[in-house]
FIRO-120181 format. One line per 10 residues: number of its first residue (from 1); their letters; for each residue x, y, z of C-alpha. Coordinates in steps of 0.5 Angstrom, whole numbers. Each point is the difference from the previous one (the first is absolute). Layout:
<sites>
NUM = A = X Y Z ~ ...
</sites>
This chain:
<sites>
1 = MMVACPVCRF = 137 4 55 ~ -8 1 2 ~ -1 2 7 ~ -6 -1 4 ~ -5 5 2 ~ 0 1 7 ~ -8 1 0 ~ -2 -5 -5 ~ 6 -5 -1 ~ -1 1 -8
11 = PSPPATAAEL = 7 0 -3 ~ 2 6 -3 ~ 6 3 -4 ~ 6 3 3 ~ -1 8 0 ~ 3 3 -7 ~ -3 7 3 ~ 0 5 5 ~ -7 -3 2 ~ -4 -7 -1
21 = ACAECAWLLT = -6 -2 2 ~ -3 -8 1 ~ -4 -2 -7 ~ -4 -4 4 ~ -2 4 7 ~ 3 7 -2 ~ 4 1 6 ~ 7 4 -1 ~ 5 -4 0 ~ 5 5 -1
31 = GPYLAGEPSE = -1 8 1 ~ 4 6 -2 ~ 7 1 3 ~ 1 3 7 ~ 5 4 3 ~ 3 -3 7 ~ -3 -6 4 ~ -8 0 1 ~ -2 2 7 ~ -3 -5 5
41 = AELAAFEEKL = -7 4 -1 ~ 1 -2 -8 ~ 2 -7 1 ~ -6 0 5 ~ -5 3 -5 ~ 3 -5 -5 ~ -1 -6 4 ~ -7 1 2 ~ -2 2 -8 ~ 3 -7 -2
51 = IGARRQRDVL = -3 -3 6 ~ -7 3 -3 ~ 1 -2 -7 ~ 2 -7 2 ~ -7 0 5 ~ -4 3 -5 ~ 2 -5 -6 ~ -1 -6 5 ~ -6 3 3 ~ -3 1 -8
61 = AAQRVFQLCE = 3 -7 -1 ~ -5 -3 5 ~ -6 3 -2 ~ 1 -2 -7 ~ 0 -7 3 ~ -6 1 4 ~ -4 3 -6 ~ 1 -5 -5 ~ 2 -7 4 ~ -5 -3 5
71 = ITDADLAEAV = 4 -2 6 ~ -5 -4 5 ~ 5 -2 6 ~ 1 6 4 ~ 7 -2 2 ~ 2 1 -7 ~ -3 6 -1 ~ 4 3 7 ~ 6 -3 -3 ~ -1 4 -6
81 = MGQVRGGPPE = -1 7 4 ~ 6 -3 4 ~ 5 0 -6 ~ -1 8 -1 ~ 6 3 2 ~ 0 5 6 ~ -6 -5 4 ~ -7 -1 -2 ~ -4 6 -3 ~ -5 4 4
91 = DDELSRLARL = -7 1 -3 ~ 0 7 -3 ~ 7 -2 -3 ~ -4 -6 -3 ~ -6 4 -3 ~ 5 5 -3 ~ 4 -5 -4 ~ -6 -4 -1 ~ -3 6 -5 ~ 7 -1 -3
101 = AWAELPADGG = -1 -7 -2 ~ -7 1 -2 ~ 2 5 -5 ~ 5 -4 -4 ~ -6 -5 -2 ~ -5 2 -5 ~ -6 4 2 ~ -5 -6 -1 ~ 4 -5 3 ~ -1 -3 -7
111 = PAPADTSGVA = 5 0 -6 ~ 2 6 -2 ~ -2 2 -7 ~ 7 3 -2 ~ 3 -6 2 ~ -4 -5 -4 ~ 0 4 -7 ~ 4 -5 -3 ~ -3 -6 2 ~ -5 1 -5
121 = GVVADLAGGA = 4 0 -6 ~ 5 -5 3 ~ -6 -6 0 ~ -3 4 -7 ~ 7 -2 -3 ~ 0 -7 3 ~ -7 -2 -2 ~ 1 4 -8 ~ 6 -5 0 ~ 5 6 0
131 = LSAVTFVELS = 3 -3 6 ~ 1 -8 1 ~ 0 0 8 ~ 1 5 6 ~ 2 -2 6 ~ -4 3 6 ~ 4 1 6 ~ -3 3 7 ~ 5 2 6 ~ -5 -1 7
141 = PDTLCGVDLA = 3 1 6 ~ 1 -8 1 ~ 1 -2 -7 ~ 3 1 -7 ~ -4 -4 -4 ~ -2 0 -8 ~ -4 -4 -5 ~ 1 1 -8 ~ -6 1 -4 ~ -1 -1 -7
151 = VDELGAVGQV = -5 -1 -6 ~ -3 -7 -2 ~ -2 -2 -6 ~ -7 3 1 ~ 4 7 1 ~ -2 0 8 ~ 5 2 4 ~ 1 -4 6 ~ 5 -3 4 ~ 5 -5 -3
161 = TPGWQLSWAE = 4 -2 6 ~ -2 -2 7 ~ 4 6 3 ~ 5 1 5 ~ 1 2 7 ~ 6 2 4 ~ -1 3 7 ~ 5 5 3 ~ 2 -5 4 ~ 2 -5 -4
171 = LAPALPADAP = 3 5 -5 ~ 5 3 5 ~ 0 -4 7 ~ 4 5 3 ~ -6 5 1 ~ -4 0 6 ~ -4 -7 1 ~ -6 3 4 ~ -5 3 -6 ~ -2 6 3
181 = IRHFFLAGGV = 8 2 2 ~ 1 -2 -7 ~ -5 5 -3 ~ 3 5 5 ~ 7 0 -4 ~ -4 -1 -7 ~ -4 6 2 ~ 7 4 0 ~ 1 -1 8 ~ 7 0 3
191 = GNLPAIDVDA = -2 -2 8 ~ 6 -5 3 ~ 0 -4 -6 ~ 6 -2 -3 ~ 3 4 -6 ~ -3 -3 -7 ~ 3 2 -7 ~ -7 1 -3 ~ 3 1 -7 ~ 3 -7 0
201 = LGDLAAERIP = -7 -2 3 ~ -3 3 -7 ~ 5 -4 -4 ~ -2 -6 3 ~ -7 1 -1 ~ 1 2 -8 ~ 5 -6 -1 ~ -7 -4 2 ~ -4 3 -5 ~ 0 -4 -6
211 = AGSGLVLIQR = 3 4 -6 ~ -3 0 -7 ~ -7 4 0 ~ -1 6 2 ~ -3 2 8 ~ -6 4 2 ~ 2 1 8 ~ -6 0 5 ~ 2 4 6 ~ -4 -1 6
221 = TPGWPVLEAI = 4 4 5 ~ 1 8 -2 ~ 5 3 3 ~ 3 -6 3 ~ 7 2 -1 ~ 4 -7 0 ~ -5 -3 -4 ~ 0 6 -5 ~ 8 0 0 ~ -2 -8 -2
231 = TRRIRLKHRV = -4 3 -6 ~ 5 4 -2 ~ 5 -5 -1 ~ -5 -5 -4 ~ -1 6 -5 ~ 8 0 -1 ~ 0 -7 -2 ~ -6 -1 -3 ~ -5 3 -5 ~ -6 3 4
241 = LAEVLAVPRP = -6 1 -5 ~ -5 3 5 ~ 0 1 8 ~ -7 -1 4 ~ -1 4 7 ~ -5 -5 3 ~ 0 2 7 ~ -7 -4 2 ~ -4 3 6 ~ -3 -4 5
251 = FPGVPFAETI = 7 -3 1 ~ 3 -5 0 ~ -2 0 -7 ~ -2 -3 -7 ~ 4 -6 -1 ~ 5 0 -6 ~ -4 -6 -4 ~ -6 6 1 ~ 4 5 -3 ~ 2 -4 -6
261 = REIVARSPLR = -8 -2 -1 ~ -2 6 0 ~ 5 2 -5 ~ -2 -5 -4 ~ -7 1 0 ~ 1 7 -3 ~ 5 -2 -5 ~ -4 2 -7 ~ -1 -6 -5 ~ 3 -2 -6
271 = YPYHLVVARA = -5 -3 -3 ~ -8 1 0 ~ -4 -6 3 ~ -5 -3 -4 ~ -6 -4 2 ~ -2 -6 -5 ~ -7 -1 -2 ~ -3 -3 -7 ~ -3 3 -5 ~ -5 -3 -5
281 = EPGTGEYDPV = 1 2 -8 ~ -5 2 -3 ~ -3 -3 -5 ~ 4 -7 1 ~ 0 -1 8 ~ 7 -2 0 ~ 3 2 7 ~ 6 4 1 ~ 4 2 7 ~ -1 8 0
291 = TIRLFPAGQR = 3 4 6 ~ -3 6 4 ~ 6 5 3 ~ 0 0 7 ~ 6 4 2 ~ 3 5 -5 ~ 8 -1 -1 ~ 3 5 5 ~ -5 1 5 ~ 3 1 6
301 = GNGEVRTAEV = -3 -3 7 ~ 1 8 3 ~ -1 -4 8 ~ -7 -3 -2 ~ -2 -7 -3 ~ -1 0 -8 ~ -7 -2 -1 ~ -4 -1 -6 ~ -7 -2 -2 ~ -3 -3 -6
311 = DILTPPVPVP = -7 -3 -2 ~ 0 -7 -4 ~ -4 -6 -2 ~ -1 -6 3 ~ 0 -4 -6 ~ -6 -4 -4 ~ 0 -7 3 ~ -1 -2 7 ~ 7 -1 3 ~ 2 1 8
321 = AVTLPIVIAP = 6 5 -1 ~ 4 4 -5 ~ 7 1 0 ~ 3 8 0 ~ 6 0 -2 ~ 4 5 1 ~ 6 2 -6 ~ 5 4 -3 ~ -3 1 -6 ~ 4 3 -6
331 = AGDPAGWRLV = -5 1 -6 ~ 1 -6 -5 ~ -1 -7 1 ~ -2 -3 6 ~ 5 -5 1 ~ 5 6 1 ~ -4 2 6 ~ 4 -1 7 ~ -5 -3 6 ~ 1 4 6
341 = RAVRVPVPAP = -5 -4 4 ~ -7 -3 -1 ~ -6 -2 5 ~ -6 -4 0 ~ -7 4 3 ~ -6 -3 0 ~ -6 3 -5 ~ -7 1 0 ~ -5 -2 -5 ~ 3 0 -8
351 = DSLMRVRVEL = 0 6 -3 ~ 0 5 6 ~ 3 6 1 ~ 6 0 5 ~ 5 5 3 ~ 7 -2 1 ~ 4 4 5 ~ 8 0 0 ~ 4 3 5 ~ 8 0 -2
361 = PEPGHPRVVA = 3 2 7 ~ 7 -1 -4 ~ 2 -2 -7 ~ 0 -7 -1 ~ -5 -2 6 ~ -7 1 -3 ~ -6 -2 4 ~ -7 -1 -2 ~ -4 3 6 ~ -7 -1 -4
371 = PSEPVDDRRG = -3 -5 -1 ~ 2 -2 7 ~ 2 -8 1 ~ 6 0 -5 ~ 4 -6 -1 ~ 7 0 -4 ~ -1 -3 -6 ~ 8 -3 -1 ~ -1 -2 -8 ~ 5 4 -4
381 = WEQLRRALPR = -2 5 -5 ~ 0 -5 -6 ~ -4 -5 3 ~ -5 5 2 ~ 0 3 -7 ~ -1 -7 -3 ~ -6 -2 4 ~ -4 6 -3 ~ -4 -3 -6 ~ 0 2 -7
391 = RLSAPRVIDL = -8 0 1 ~ -5 -3 4 ~ -3 -6 -2 ~ -7 2 4 ~ -4 4 -5 ~ -2 7 3 ~ -7 1 -3 ~ -5 -6 2 ~ -7 -1 -2 ~ -2 -7 3
401 = VCAVELGGNS = -8 -2 -2 ~ -3 -6 4 ~ -5 -3 -4 ~ -5 -5 4 ~ -4 -5 -3 ~ -7 1 4 ~ -5 -4 -3 ~ -3 -7 2 ~ 4 -1 5 ~ -1 0 8
411 = GDVVAARVTR = 2 5 4 ~ 6 -4 4 ~ 3 -1 -7 ~ 0 7 -2 ~ 3 3 7 ~ 5 -5 -1 ~ 2 3 -7 ~ -1 7 3 ~ 6 -1 6 ~ 4 -3 -5
421 = LGDLVTAALG = -1 6 -4 ~ 1 4 6 ~ 6 -3 2 ~ 3 1 -7 ~ -1 8 1 ~ 2 0 7 ~ 7 -3 -2 ~ 1 5 -6 ~ -2 5 5 ~ 6 -2 4
431 = DHPGRDVLKV = 5 0 -5 ~ -2 6 -3 ~ -3 5 5 ~ 2 6 -4 ~ -4 6 -1 ~ -5 -1 -6 ~ 4 -7 -2 ~ -5 -4 1 ~ -7 0 -2 ~ -6 -5 0
441 = GVLSYADHPL = -6 -1 -4 ~ -5 -5 1 ~ -4 -4 -6 ~ -5 -5 2 ~ -4 -4 -5 ~ -6 -5 0 ~ -4 -4 -5 ~ -4 2 -5 ~ -6 -3 -5 ~ 4 -2 -6
451 = SQRRHRGPST = -8 1 -4 ~ 1 7 2 ~ 7 1 -4 ~ -3 -5 -6 ~ -5 5 -1 ~ 1 7 2 ~ -5 1 4 ~ 1 4 7 ~ 5 -3 6 ~ 3 2 6
461 = DPVVSVPLSE = 8 0 0 ~ 2 -6 3 ~ 6 5 2 ~ 1 5 5 ~ 6 4 0 ~ 4 5 5 ~ 5 5 -2 ~ 6 0 3 ~ 1 2 7 ~ 5 1 6
471 = PAAAMKTLRG = 0 -8 2 ~ -3 1 7 ~ -7 2 -5 ~ 1 -5 -4 ~ 1 -6 6 ~ -7 3 3 ~ -3 -1 -7 ~ 3 -7 0 ~ -3 -2 6 ~ -7 3 -2
481 = LRASSGVAHA = 0 -5 -6 ~ -6 -6 1 ~ -1 -6 -4 ~ -6 0 -5 ~ -5 -5 -1 ~ -2 -4 -6 ~ 5 -3 -5 ~ -1 1 -8 ~ 5 -5 -2 ~ 3 -5 4
491 = YATALEDALK = 7 0 -4 ~ 1 7 -1 ~ -2 7 2 ~ 1 7 -2 ~ 7 1 1 ~ 1 2 -7 ~ -4 6 2 ~ 4 1 5 ~ 6 0 -4 ~ -4 4 -5
501 = ALTTYRWRPG = -1 6 6 ~ 8 0 1 ~ 1 1 -7 ~ -4 8 1 ~ 3 0 7 ~ 3 7 2 ~ 7 -2 2 ~ 5 5 2 ~ 5 3 -6 ~ 7 -5 1
511 = SHRVAVFAGA = -3 -4 5 ~ 2 -7 1 ~ -7 -3 -1 ~ -2 -7 4 ~ -6 -3 0 ~ -2 -6 4 ~ -6 -5 0 ~ -3 -4 6 ~ -5 -5 -4 ~ 0 -7 -2
521 = RPAHRAAGSP = -4 0 -7 ~ 3 2 -6 ~ -3 5 -6 ~ -5 -3 -4 ~ 2 -2 -7 ~ 0 5 -6 ~ -5 0 -5 ~ 2 -4 -6 ~ 4 -5 4 ~ 0 -7 0
531 = ADGVASCPID = -6 -2 4 ~ 3 -4 7 ~ -6 0 4 ~ 2 7 3 ~ -5 5 -2 ~ 2 6 -5 ~ 0 8 0 ~ 1 5 -4 ~ 6 3 5 ~ 6 -4 -3
541 = WSEQVRKLRD = 4 0 6 ~ 6 -2 -3 ~ -1 7 -4 ~ 0 3 7 ~ 6 -3 2 ~ 4 3 -6 ~ -2 6 1 ~ 2 0 8 ~ 7 -2 -3 ~ 0 5 -4
551 = QGVRCVAIVE = -1 4 5 ~ 5 -2 5 ~ -4 -3 5 ~ 3 -6 4 ~ -5 -5 2 ~ 0 -5 6 ~ -5 -5 1 ~ -2 -4 6 ~ -4 -5 -2 ~ -5 -5 4
561 = PTQWEGLYAA = 0 -7 -2 ~ -7 -3 -3 ~ -3 -7 -1 ~ -4 1 -5 ~ -5 -6 -2 ~ -4 -1 -6 ~ 1 -2 -8 ~ 5 6 -1 ~ 3 0 7 ~ 6 -2 -4
571 = AATRHADRVW = 1 5 -5 ~ -3 6 5 ~ 7 -2 4 ~ 4 1 -6 ~ -3 6 -2 ~ 1 3 7 ~ 7 -2 0 ~ 1 3 -7 ~ -4 7 3 ~ 5 1 6
581 = AALAGDAVFG = 6 -2 -3 ~ -1 5 -6 ~ -2 5 6 ~ 5 0 5 ~ 5 -6 -3 ~ 5 -2 6 ~ -3 5 5 ~ -7 -5 1 ~ 0 -2 7 ~ -4 -5 3
591 = PGDFGAPAAL = -3 1 8 ~ 5 -4 3 ~ 6 3 -3 ~ -2 7 0 ~ 4 4 4 ~ 1 8 0 ~ 8 0 -2 ~ -1 -5 -5 ~ -6 4 -4 ~ 4 7 1
601 = HAAGLSLSEA = 6 -3 -3 ~ -4 -3 -6 ~ -3 7 -1 ~ 7 4 0 ~ -1 3 7 ~ 4 -4 4 ~ 7 4 2 ~ 6 -2 -2 ~ 7 -1 5 ~ 2 6 -3
611 = DRGFPFALAA = -7 4 1 ~ 0 -2 7 ~ 8 2 2 ~ -1 7 -3 ~ 5 3 3 ~ 0 8 0 ~ -6 5 1 ~ -2 4 -6 ~ 1 7 -2 ~ -6 5 2
621 = GKEHDHG = -1 4 -6 ~ 6 3 -3 ~ 4 0 5 ~ 5 -2 -1 ~ 7 1 -3 ~ 4 -5 -5 ~ 0 -7 -1
</sites>
């Protein structure tokens, strides 16, 4: 039969030896055999020693309570002191025992390294898959609480249940109702409180902890005898993997949820985290998703937020924002990548360098902190992946030449032509603003005396050609064009000369080539062709058109209607229709039906819906892992 210690009331086994000390407080329960009856002096000395041991026990318990529990009610504080057997302690007695109470805590008031050494291994085993789940249980002055941690499909350690919490008053109604007095009991005080079976209390606590997974015990009250006794009973009935001594200072301390969050934040990563970008395959221009590693597998939080920075490029087409998907990406088919999070961020101009900074406060919860103003993209990975076009329909290098008829026209007519071409250049630049994507040339042509061509006499070239330049410079050249005077022939102008000049134009290698003509009169008929009232020219316009086709030049024409008169007016109209149709086909616009979007489409310069919705940024240089 167990006997209760007269100092601490902890149960002890019956004496089986000549001497037996209490396992809790070291009070000598049985001593050596003495001959005869003890004297009054010996009894008095024993009584004094017992009173002193009891008093020290209670004062020390009170000091533990005042150190770790915030008591704002003066009456309750006084009630705690009133529990001390032998009466409230004196100041010097409190000071002396306070030093003993503080000595029970870690030197810095924080977790003791020796007590937390096993937790890192437990969390690593959990993150690595060696453990399927772990229950963290905290014993504090007020509650017994717990939470189950497991690893999700992304390899992130996290809370899988809302957690549970039991107050000591709820668990054992026999405990004192007032929290400070209850704290006094749990801290080892006896006072005038009724006797409570500590082992039974520990067994009750152990039974309320769900069985199954291993435990990590978080102890916030080092030196509190009753809570330590409860902990011992829990160890007997559960598999304890590790213990944490977490005594925060200043009190009242860090909530259990914060402790769990800190443990989770420090857990290693099972898988590496990657940022998805796009990469164009050299030669084909086909886009594939590739990844840039942000955080390697096994990386720990170590008390600081994991941070990664990478440089990326904005898409080559104008888009208001791009999606930054963060994935767990095993090498191989991108279809097998697992999306952790995706955000949309605004982007500057196309082909611009942009720095992305990602923080990972805890596994499974990355956040993009730069660029600013990220917005969650709720699309799944398969939907995001399919949004990436195989290739852009828009060309990457564009040479656009604006050809303007000047001869025999009023200033207002030429100014209107220049305005239309300027609108087209502005629209093209809006859709293709990337660095060195769009270059613009200007070519103007006027009339020439046909007699100079027939007799090979000296002539002034009717064509002025300005090489490709930046759009702004070309616009300035366009705005400087003025109408020329004189009409050599009412039915035609030197369009054939302009076409010939284009056949020797210095286009950029591999460029998408477009010539846009703005005028009214067609080219002269070729020498030797049937006479139809339109003057002929040794330069065969149709031969120049064929050469332009062979060079890959796409032509667009903005043609003003003409009201010709005279005997050959009908034939001249048929000739004009034939020339413009051969030159530009369906891409012939009148001033009334001309619009920059339609002209861009005819020139092959309009952006498709897939282009305008290009989802990802691009890898900057060779900074990517795999695709």
